[in-house]
C-alpha positions in Angstrom: 74.9 20.3 -8.3 72.8 19.9 -11.5 70.7 16.4 -11.9 70.6 14.8 -15.1 67.6 15.5 -17.5 65.4 12.8 -17.4 63.9 12.0 -20.8 60.5 12.6 -20.7 58.4 9.4 -21.7 55.6 9.1 -23.4 53.4 6.2 -23.9 54.2 5.9 -27.4 57.8 5.1 -26.4 57.1 1.9 -24.9 56.3 0.6 -28.9 58.9 -0.2 -31.6 56.7 1.3 -33.8 53.3 3.6 -34.5 52.0 0.6 -35.7 52.7 -1.6 -32.9 50.7 1.2 -30.9 48.0 1.7 -33.7 47.3 -2.4 -33.0 46.9 -2.2 -29.1 44.4 0.8 -29.6 42.9 -1.4 -32.1 42.4 -4.4 -30.3 41.5 -2.0 -26.8 38.2 -0.6 -28.5 37.5 -4.0 -30.2 37.6 -5.9 -27.1 36.0 -3.4 -24.6 32.7 -3.5 -23.4 31.8 0.0 -23.8 30.7 0.6 -27.9 32.9 2.9 -29.8 31.4 5.1 -33.1 33.8 7.3 -34.7 32.5 10.2 -37.2 34.4 12.4 -39.2 33.5 15.7 -39.2 30.9 15.8 -41.8 29.2 12.9 -39.6 30.0 9.7 -41.8 30.2 6.8 -39.4 34.8 5.3 -40.4 34.5 3.0 -37.5 32.6 1.3 -34.4 33.0 -1.8 -32.6 31.4 -5.0 -31.6 29.8 -3.7 -28.7 28.4 -0.9 -30.4 26.8 -3.7 -32.6 25.6 -5.6 -29.3 24.3 -2.6 -28.0 22.1 -1.4 -30.6 21.7 -4.7 -32.1 22.3 -2.7 -35.3 24.3 -4.2 -37.7 27.6 -2.9 -39.2 26.3 -2.1 -42.4 23.7 -0.1 -40.8 26.3 2.7 -39.4 29.3 1.9 -41.1 30.0 4.2 -44.2 26.7 6.0 -43.4 25.6 9.7 -42.5 24.2 10.2 -38.8 22.1 13.1 -40.4 20.3 10.3 -42.3 20.4 7.6 -39.9 18.6 10.8 -37.6 16.1 10.8 -40.0 15.3 7.5 -40.4 15.6 6.7 -36.9 13.6 9.9 -35.6 15.4 10.0 -32.4 18.1 12.5 -31.9 21.7 12.1 -32.9 24.3 12.6 -30.0 26.9 13.2 -33.2 24.7 15.7 -35.3 24.8 17.6 -32.0 28.2 18.1 -31.5 29.3 18.6 -34.9 26.4 21.4 -35.1 27.7 22.9 -31.6 31.5 21.7 -31.0 30.9 20.9 -27.5 30.5 17.3 -25.6 27.0 15.6 -25.5 25.4 13.3 -23.4 21.9 11.8 -24.5 20.0 8.6 -23.6 18.5 6.3 -26.0 16.0 3.7 -26.1 15.2 1.1 -28.9 12.2 -0.3 -30.2 13.2 -3.4 -28.4 12.7 -1.6 -24.9 16.6 -2.1 -24.6 18.4 1.9 -23.6 22.2 3.3 -23.8 23.8 6.2 -23.0 25.5 7.8 -25.7 28.8 10.1 -25.1 29.9 12.0 -27.8 32.9 14.4 -27.8 34.5 16.2 -30.3 38.3 16.0 -31.7 39.9 19.2 -32.9 43.4 18.6 -35.2 46.2 21.2 -34.5 44.7 23.4 -36.2 41.6 23.7 -34.0 39.6 22.0 -36.8 36.5 19.0 -35.8 38.5 16.5 -36.9 36.2 13.3 -35.6 33.5 12.7 -33.6 33.7 9.5 -31.1 31.3 8.5 -29.6 30.9 6.0 -26.3 27.8 4.0 -26.2 26.9 2.6 -22.2 24.4 -0.4 -22.0 21.5 0.8 -19.4 19.2 -1.9 -20.3 20.2 -3.6 -17.0 20.8 -0.1 -14.9 16.7 0.7 -15.4 15.7 -2.7 -15.4 17.0 -2.8 -11.8 16.1 1.1 -11.4 12.4 -0.3 -11.9 12.6 -3.5 -9.9 13.7 -0.9 -6.7 10.7 1.3 -7.5 8.3 -1.4 -7.5 9.9 -3.2 -4.2 9.9 0.8 -3.2 6.2 1.0 -4.4 5.1 -2.5 -2.7 7.0 -1.7 0.8 5.3 1.6 0.8 2.1 -0.2 0.4 2.9 -2.6 3.3 3.6 -0.2 5.1 0.7 1.8 4.9 -1.4 -1.4 5.3 0.2 -2.1 8.8 0.2 1.8 9.6 -3.9 1.0 8.7 -3.9 -2.3 10.8 -2.2 -0.2 14.0 -4.9 2.3 13.8 -7.6 0.0 13.4 -6.1 -2.5 16.7 -8.9 -2.3 19.0 -11.7 -2.8 16.4 -10.8 -5.1 13.7 -8.1 -7.8 14.4 -7.5 -9.8 11.1 -4.5 -11.9 9.5 -6.5 -13.3 6.3 -6.4 -12.2 2.6 -10.0 -11.7 2.7 -10.3 -9.3 5.0 -7.3 -7.6 4.0 -9.1 -6.9 0.5 -12.3 -6.0 2.3 -10.4 -3.3 4.0 -8.4 -2.1 1.1 -11.9 -1.9 -0.6 -12.9 0.3 2.6 -9.8 2.3 2.2 -10.6 3.5 -1.4 -14.4 4.5 -1.0 -14.1 5.9 2.8 -13.1 9.5 1.1 -15.7 9.8 -1.0 -19.7 10.8 0.2 -20.8 7.9 -1.8 -23.8 5.5 0.9 -22.1 2.4 1.4 -24.5 -0.6 1.9 -22.2 -3.4 4.5 -23.9 -7.0 4.5 -22.7 -9.7 6.7 -24.3 -12.2 8.9 -24.6 -11.5 12.5 -21.3 -10.9 14.9 -19.3 -10.3 11.7 -18.7 -7.2 13.0 -20.4 -4.6 10.6 -20.6 -1.9 13.1 -16.9 -2.4 13.5 -16.2 -1.7 9.7 -18.4 1.4 9.2 -16.3 3.3 12.4 -13.3 2.5 10.1 -14.4 3.8 7.1 -15.7 6.9 9.4 -12.5 6.8 10.9 -10.6 7.1 7.2 -13.0 9.4 5.7 -13.2 13.3 5.0 -16.0 13.8 7.5 -14.1 12.3 10.9 -13.7 15.4 12.7 -17.7 15.6 12.4 -20.6 13.8 14.5 -20.4 9.9 13.2 -23.9 8.3 14.9 -25.5 5.1 15.1 -29.0 3.6 14.7 -30.2 0.4 14.9 -33.6 0.0 13.2 -34.4 -2.8 14.9 -33.9 -2.1 18.9 -36.6 1.0 18.3 -40.3 0.6 17.9 -42.0 1.9 14.7 -43.9 4.2 15.8 -41.1 6.5 17.8 -38.4 5.6 14.8 -39.8 7.9 13.0 -39.4 10.8 15.0 -36.1 9.6 15.9 -34.4 9.7 12.5 -36.3 12.6 11.7 -37.4 14.7 14.6 -40.6 16.3 15.0 -42.7 19.8 15.5 -43.8 21.2 18.3 -47.1 19.8 19.4 -46.8 16.7 16.8 -48.3 14.3 18.9 -49.3 13.9 22.4 -46.7 13.5 24.8 -44.4 15.5 22.6 -42.1 18.2 23.6 -43.6 21.1 23.5 -40.3 22.8 21.6 -40.4 20.0 18.9 -37.1 18.0 18.6 -34.2 17.5 16.1 -34.2 13.8 14.8 -30.6 12.5 14.3 -30.4 13.6 10.9 -30.3 17.0 11.8 -27.4 16.3 14.3 -25.6 14.3 11.7 -25.6 17.2 9.5 -21.9 17.5 7.4 -21.3 13.8 9.7 -22.3 10.4 9.3 -25.0 8.1 10.4 -24.9 4.5 10.1 -28.4 2.7 10.2 -27.9 -0.7 11.4 -30.4 -3.2 10.5 -31.9 -1.2 7.5 -33.8 -4.3 6.3 -35.9 -3.7 9.4 -37.6 0.1 8.5 -41.4 -0.2 7.6 -42.3 0.5 4.1 -43.7 3.8 4.5 -40.4 5.1 6.4 -38.3 3.4 3.4 -40.2 5.9 1.5 -39.4 8.4 3.8 -35.6 7.8 3.7 -35.4 7.7 0.1 -36.9 11.1 -0.4 -33.9 12.4 1.9 -31.4 10.7 -0.4 -33.0 11.6 -3.4 -33.6 15.7 -2.6 -31.0 16.2 0.4 -34.3 17.2 2.3 -37.0 15.5 5.3 -39.9 16.9 7.0 -40.2 16.7 10.6 -43.2 14.4 12.1 -46.1 17.6 12.1 -43.9 19.5 9.7 -44.6 21.7 6.7 -41.2 23.0 5.6 -38.7 20.8 4.1 -35.2 20.4 6.5 -31.8 20.3 4.4 -28.8 18.2 5.7 -25.6 16.5 4.3 -25.4 13.4 5.7 -23.2 10.1 4.4 -25.5 7.3 5.1 -23.4 4.0 6.1 -26.6 0.9 5.6 -25.6 -2.3 7.2 -28.2 -5.3 7.6 -27.5 -9.0 8.0 -30.5 -9.8 5.7 -31.1 -10.5 1.7 -32.3 -7.2 0.7 -32.1 -8.1 -3.2 -34.1 -11.3 -2.1 -36.4 -9.1 0.0 -36.6 -6.5 -3.1 -37.7 -9.5 -4.8 -40.6 -10.4 -2.4 -41.9 -6.6 -2.0 -40.7 -6.2 1.3 -38.0 -3.4 0.6 -38.1 -1.2 -2.1 -36.3 -1.3 -4.8 -35.4 1.9 -5.3 -33.9 2.4 -1.6 -32.0 -0.7 -2.3 -30.3 1.2 -5.1 -29.8 4.5 -3.7 -28.1 2.6 -1.1 -26.1 0.1 -2.3 -23.8 2.4 -4.2 -21.0 0.7 -2.8 -21.3 -2.7 -1.9 -18.8 -4.2 1.1 -19.5 -8.0 2.0 -18.1 -8.8 5.0 -17.1 -12.4 5.2 -18.0 -14.9 7.6 -15.8 -16.1 10.3 -15.6 -19.8 9.3 -14.3 -18.6 6.0 -11.4 -16.8 7.7 -10.4 -18.6 10.2 -6.9 -17.8 10.1 -8.1 -14.7 11.9 -9.5 -16.8 14.8 -6.2 -17.3 17.2 -5.3 -13.5 16.7 -9.3 -12.8 18.0 -8.6 -15.1 20.7 -5.4 -13.4 21.6 -6.8 -10.2 21.8 -10.2 -11.1 23.7 -7.7 -13.3 25.9 -6.1 -9.7 26.9 -9.1 -7.9 27.5 -10.8 -10.2 29.9 -7.8 -11.1 31.9 -7.7 -7.4 32.4 -11.4 -7.4 33.4 -11.0 -10.4 36.0 -7.8 -10.0 36.6 -6.5 -13.1 35.4 -3.5 -14.3 33.5 -4.7 -16.9 31.5 -2.8 -18.7 28.6 -3.8 -21.3 25.7 -1.8 -24.0 24.2 -1.6 -24.6 20.6 -4.0 -27.3 21.1 -6.6 -25.6 22.6 -6.2 -22.8 19.9 -6.6 -25.5 17.4 -9.7 -27.1 19.2 -11.3 -23.3 18.9 -10.5 -23.2 15.2 -12.5 -26.3 14.3 -15.5 -24.3 15.5 -18.0 -22.7 12.8 -19.6 -20.4 15.3 -22.5 -19.3 13.4 -22.7 -15.9 15.6 -19.4 -15.1 14.1 -17.1 -13.0 15.8 -19.3 -11.9 18.8 -20.2 -16.0 19.6 -15.6 -16.2 19.7 -16.1 -13.8 21.8 -18.8 -15.4 24.5 -17.1 -18.5 24.0 -13.2 -17.2 25.0 -14.9 -15.6 28.2 -16.7 -18.3 28.9 -13.8 -20.7 28.9 -11.7 -18.0 30.3 -14.4 -17.9 33.7 -15.4 -21.3 33.9 -11.9 -23.1 33.8 -9.8 -22.2 37.2 -6.3 -22.9 36.0 -4.1 -20.6 34.1 -3.5 -22.5 31.0 -6.4 -23.3 29.1 -6.1 -26.8 27.4 -7.7 -28.7 24.5 -9.8 -30.9 26.6 -10.9 -27.8 28.9 -12.2 -26.2 25.0 -13.9 -29.5 24.5 -15.8 -29.7 27.7 -16.9 -26.5 27.8 -17.7 -25.6 24.5 -19.4 -29.4 23.6 -19.8 -30.6 26.3 -17.3 -33.8 25.6 -14.4 -35.0 27.9 -11.5 -36.7 25.7 -12.0 -39.9 28.1 -15.7 -40.1 27.6 -17.0 -41.9 24.7 -20.8 -40.9 23.6 -23.3 -42.9 25.4 -25.8 -44.3 22.7 -28.7 -44.0 25.4 -28.1 -40.6 26.2 -31.4 -39.3 24.5 -32.3 -37.7 21.2 -30.6 -34.7 20.1 -33.4 -32.5 21.5 -32.8 -33.5 24.8 -29.0 -33.6 24.6 -29.5 -29.9 23.9 -31.4 -28.8 26.6 -29.6 -31.1 29.1 -26.0 -29.2 27.8 -28.3 -25.4 28.1 -29.4 -26.5 31.2 -25.4 -27.1 32.2 -24.5 -24.1 30.8 -26.9 -21.6 32.6 -26.4 -22.9 35.6 -22.4 -22.2 35.0 -23.5 -18.9 34.2 -25.7 -18.2 37.2 -23.1 -19.6 39.3 -20.7 -16.7 38.0 -22.9 -13.7 37.4 -25.6 -14.1 40.0 -28.8 -12.2 38.2 -30.3 -12.5 35.3 -29.8 -9.4 33.9 -26.2 -9.8 34.3 -26.7 -13.5 32.8 -28.8 -12.1 29.9 -26.0 -9.4 29.0 -23.0 -12.0 29.0 -25.0 -14.3 26.8 -26.2 -11.3 24.3 -29.8 -12.7 24.9 -33.0 -11.0 26.4 -33.9 -11.0 30.3 -36.8 -12.6 29.2 -35.4 -15.6 27.4 -33.1 -16.0 30.4 -35.5 -16.0 32.6 -38.0 -18.2 31.0 -35.2 -21.1 30.4 -34.4 -20.7 34.4 -37.6 -21.7 35.7 -37.8 -24.2 32.5 -34.7 -25.9 34.3 -35.3 -24.9 38.0 -31.8 -23.3 38.2 -31.3 -21.6 41.8 -30.2 -18.1 41.7 -29.5 -18.2 45.3 
């Protein structure tokens, strides 16, 4: 049985008249957040809505009644409408206004029943906020990448450079920036700040990190031997010289890096020879007549004020400027005290393992440690941590333990006004400290090594204070 055929419904069948239908379309376009612009086949603008005015920032009179070809020439930017009129296909363009706002234009052709182009309808979508959000995401991603890179650098530097302060973060950023170049570097900073660690960090980040990294302390070798150690010597150059001669550190560091620590201790004559190498890339071995070439990056380090030495004529100005291509100044520990807890934690782990301890610190003890000025910087802090861990028998280090070991002060004690002058008080503390160290390390050599002093100094003070080593 055939079912009755239902009448096909169209949207216009819901409205009483075509006028009501057109009024609804007009209201929909007018209230839309999407911009609308309608042009005839000749690109004349016949209608726009308020969203189009808001998005473009152009008053109605700027577009209505005008031809988009003229506006295209006026604006100096391509028109999607003109392109549709020419190609008869939909076109999508992104436009950027003078004020920085942007919008996406999607224009498409509308054909009559004969297939002729009748209108060109353009939709405008404001992309200003979208692009801002996109830019913010890109900026956040860039910052995140930088933070991840910095974290990676910290992990790679673990065990060598322990820090969390902004000033050290900036110092290491500078190291990262200059490490990949072969420019000479001058590392400056007080004794014990970690100049050697920074030099190692730069070397590891450099393109030469697969070649030799050689360190020479210019203050540790007598001047008479320093020249032959640095430049090498020819056979029979001096009494006692090897018959075959000997290569110098510059030879061994070829294509690699040479760190010259305590560069300020070089004599003026050696400064002149080093300058020649930096200028010419060649040097003469002791007793040699033929120049030797080497490709070596120099990282110099000093705790002295080389600029002041230049003024005093004890350091060559030309060598100073050759070395000081990239100056890196390591701040003292007193200017980055936020690094102290991390350093204490690191040293505690090291010495706990070394001495088979499991000692920890209270917050009050750490705060007490942060009060110190540490003129010997990280090296002094390291010694202080080991001293406390060795001399305090209990597993939890407290504030009073720090005061007693480092300053000879107990919380329950008061300053004795009759103890004597400063010199006598220092000597009293020094005697007590040395006595404690001899109880732990037994020999002068071991005590000297623990306190990073010379054996002769420790021996002299032991005799002075009558300390028994048995």
